[in-house]
N, C-alpha and C positions, 0 to 999 in steps of 0.2 A: 413704458415699456415696448412700445411700437420701437423707437429708436435702437432699444436691446436688441428687438427682435431682428432687425435689420441689419446690427454690425454681427448677429449671430449669422445669419445668411450669407454675409460676406468672407464670415470667416472659413464658412464650410465651403464654397465657392472657391478661394484661394487652396483650400488644402486639397479637391478635389483636383482643381488644375494642375497641383505642385506633384501630386500622387504620380511616382514612376508606372506602377501600375496601368495607369489611366492611359500615359504616353505610348504604351505599347498596345493600345486597342485598336490601330491601325492594322488590318490583314497584314499578315508578313509578304504576301504575295502581290502585294502593290506596286511598293518598286519595281518587280517584275516585269507586273502588268505594265507599266507605266513604262518600260524600258522597250518593251515588246513593242507598246503603240508605237511608241519612237523610232524604232527600225527602222531602216532603207528597206523597202518593197521589193523585190527582184522577180524576173518573169522566168518561169524554165520549161522547156516542151516535156510533156511525158506522154506515154501511151495512151492518154486521153485529153491531147492538148494542151494548149499553155496555161500554166496555173501562176498565179502569182503570190507570192510567200513571204513572210518576213525574213529579212537576211540573217545566215547564221543563227538559227534556230540552236539551243543548247541543249534541248534534252531531243533524242532521236531515237526510235524505235524502227529496227532494220528487220526484214523479213525476205531482202533479197540479196544473195549472197554475191553477185556480181557489184553491186552497190558496197555491201560489207568490203568486198578485193581494193574498190577506188576509195574508200573512205580512210582504209586502212594507209595507204600509200601517201593520201593527204593529209594525213596527220589527224582526222577528224575525232573524235572519240565518242562512241553510240552507247548510251544510258539501256536500253533494251535488243537482244534477239535473240534466237534459236541457241542452244547448247551444241546440237550436232550440225557443225558446218562439214566435216570430211577436207576440209584442207588444213593441212599441219599449220603454214603459216597464219592464217585467221584467228588458231585458236589462243591464244594468249588474247587477242583482242576480245572474244565473247567471254571468256573466264572471268573479265572484270564487268561485263555488263550484266542487267538483271536478266531472269531467265523469261520470257515472255510467249513461250509454246515452242510449235514447230512452225516451220514453212506452210502446211497445208491444216494444221488446226492451231491459229492464235490464241493465246488466253487471256482472254478479254477482263478476267476478273485481276489478271497482273498487269493489264495495261492500264486499265483502270487507275489502279492503285499507284503506278508509275505517273501518271500524267504527262507524256509526253506532248513536246511542241510540235514534233512530225513524226508521221508514220510512213514509212518507204516500204511498198510491196512491190512485185513482179508477178511473172505467169502463176509459179505456184500459189499465190495467195490472192491473187484477184478476186478469185468465187466470193472471198472474205472482205473483198474491197469496202460495200455499206455498212456492214458492222462497225468496221472500224473507223471507217469517215465520221459515225458518230460520235467517236470517242474526242479525236483530234484530227485535226489537219492529215490528211491522207493522200499522197501522190502513188501513180502505175508508173513505175520504172521498167514496164515489160520490154523488151525488145522484138525485133520485128521477125528473128528466127531465121534471116536471111540475107543479113549483111554485118557479122559479127565486129568486125573493127570498123565501120563507120559507125553502129549503134554503141559501141566501146566507147569511141572518141567521142560523140557526143554527149555519153553518161559522163565521162572524166568533166568534159569544159563546162556541161551544166552545173556540178559540183563545185567546180572551181567558180562559177558565180554565186552559187545559195551560199557557199561556207565562205565567202570572201577569201578564195587561194587561188586566185588566177595566175598569180605568178609560179606556186608548184604545178598546177595544173597544165600552162603551159609548157614546162618543163618535162614534164612526163609524158604530153601530148607528142612534144618535139623526138624521145627517146623513141616512143613506139614504131614514129614514121620513120626514122632513121632503121630502125630494125627491120620496117617490113621493106623499104627498099634496097636495102641489103640482102635480104630475104628473096626479092624478087631476082636481084641480081643472081643471086647463088644457084635461082633455080631454070635460070634460062639454059635452054637444050638438055637439060637432064632427064629427059621421057616422061611418062605416063604414071600416075599416083591415082591409088583404090584406097577409100578408107574406110574401115572396119570398124563395126562395134562387135564387142567379145562380152557377152551377156549370158554369164552361168551356162556356158560350153556354148551356145548358139551364136551364132553369125548373122550381121546385117551389113549392109553395105550404103553408103549415102553418096549421093550426088553435087552438082556445081548448085542446085537448087536449094539444100537442107542447111540445116543449122552448121554444117562443117564445111559447107561450101565456100567459105573463105579461101580454105587452101587450094580449091582452083581459082576460083574469079580473083581474089587479092593476089596472093602469092604467083599465080601464073603455071601452077602446074596440069597438063590436059587431063583429063578425064579418061583412065583408062577403056571405061563405060561410060557412052553418053546417054543411055538411056534406064539410068535408076530412079526408079520411081521413088518420088516424096513422100516420107511418114516421120511423124515424130521420131518413131525408134529405128527407121531406117527399112531398107528393102531384104527381108530373111533371103539368105544365100548359104550353097553350101562350098563346102573345102572345092568339090570338081570345078564350080563356078570360079573359084578363086584363080584354081590351076588354068581354065582355059581365058580367063581371060589376060592374067600373066602380065599384070604390072611393072614397071621400073621401081616405083616406090610402094610401101606399103603404109599406110597412118593410121594406127590402132588405138582405140579407146578400150580401154577397159573397166566396163559400165561396174562390175560387181564390187569393184577395187575401188573406184570411186565414189559408192555409196557406202563403203565399208560394210558388203556381204562377204561372206566365206565364199568359198568356191575356188575350183581351178583359174591359176591364173591365164591370161592372154596369152602370152609367150607360149606356155605351155600347150593349149589349146591349137594352137597353129603350128607348132611343131610334130607335122605331120605329113606321110609319102609324098602327098599330092601340092600342100603349099610348100615344101620344101626345093620342087621342079620350076617356080616361078623366078624370075630373075631378079625380082626384088628378094626372095629370099636368099639366094646365093650370092648375091653382089653384097649382103648384109644391108639391104636399105629398108631396113624396118623402124621407123619413127613411133615411139609410143607419146601420145599425145597425154597431158596432165590431167588430173582427176580433176581440177578447177576447169577444164577446158568443157567438162559436163554440167557442172553444180554450179559454177561460177564465170558462168561464159560470158566475157565483154567486160571483165573485171581489168585492169590497166593491167596490174601485175599477173593475171592468167595473160593477157596476149602479150606481154614481154615476155615471161617464160616458154610459152608454146612456139614463138617465133624465133627465140632464139636456140633452140632445140633442134625446130627445122633447118636454121641457117647452119647451126655447125653439120648435121648430117648432110647437107646437100653439100658442104664444104668441105667434107672428108674425101680421105684416101680412095677410100673403094666408089668411086665413080663411075 
């Protein structure tokens, strides 16, 4: 009797061991977890200091449009992002990603379901950093607000390391650097510049220490007014101010258009008797910055676009 029970137990054990359903009892995430555990670890610089991360995270949620811009240029797909990005060349990328809320209001439920291996935020989402960090490794890639080219290059180089795209990052780095060098040469002895933002018919000016100060500091165009107050949205100014400042060049951001709001276009707002008296307007020296220069500042494609447009304007026949 005991021998019969023993044989029965052995048969059952054999059936259990050979049962295909039993073979799949190991969690499906185990291979991925093992892979992540053995992934190379890299260190990148963030707004909150150096952070060590597993290289090449495969599921990334992004709340920073400059990062989206640069990742798209590097050929790195994203698993989640906001759907409203206001930058046409980024739209195809976000259409294939999961909707994870807005830059200011992340959808924690959607993120929890997505289970990203990395979350990227910047200034517009930084207030939610702790909540997001509780869900997955989170990095804050906010820029300094005063060194667009330098910060943008660091962002590019950092992602080249993180996503094992060093060759691609180096190529893009060289392209931006060459464009900057060419634009600096084109700006030599071309006169002064004034940076304006037009927002729902209102005007504000930005100086060398502002988020748009790279036009003065990096390209080398002297500021028509060296006393502009530093403010996130610029120093409020009037049409009379523009006429009296009388710059050789106007660099204009249409904020309403950049964030998808309806309103009078910047070109129409500026087309009045006072602005038409300026050297810039009379000589056709009005350069309109891209929407990305406001919402995705520091992205590698944004830098290339605006540097190319400024270079072309400076090299135009109307000098």
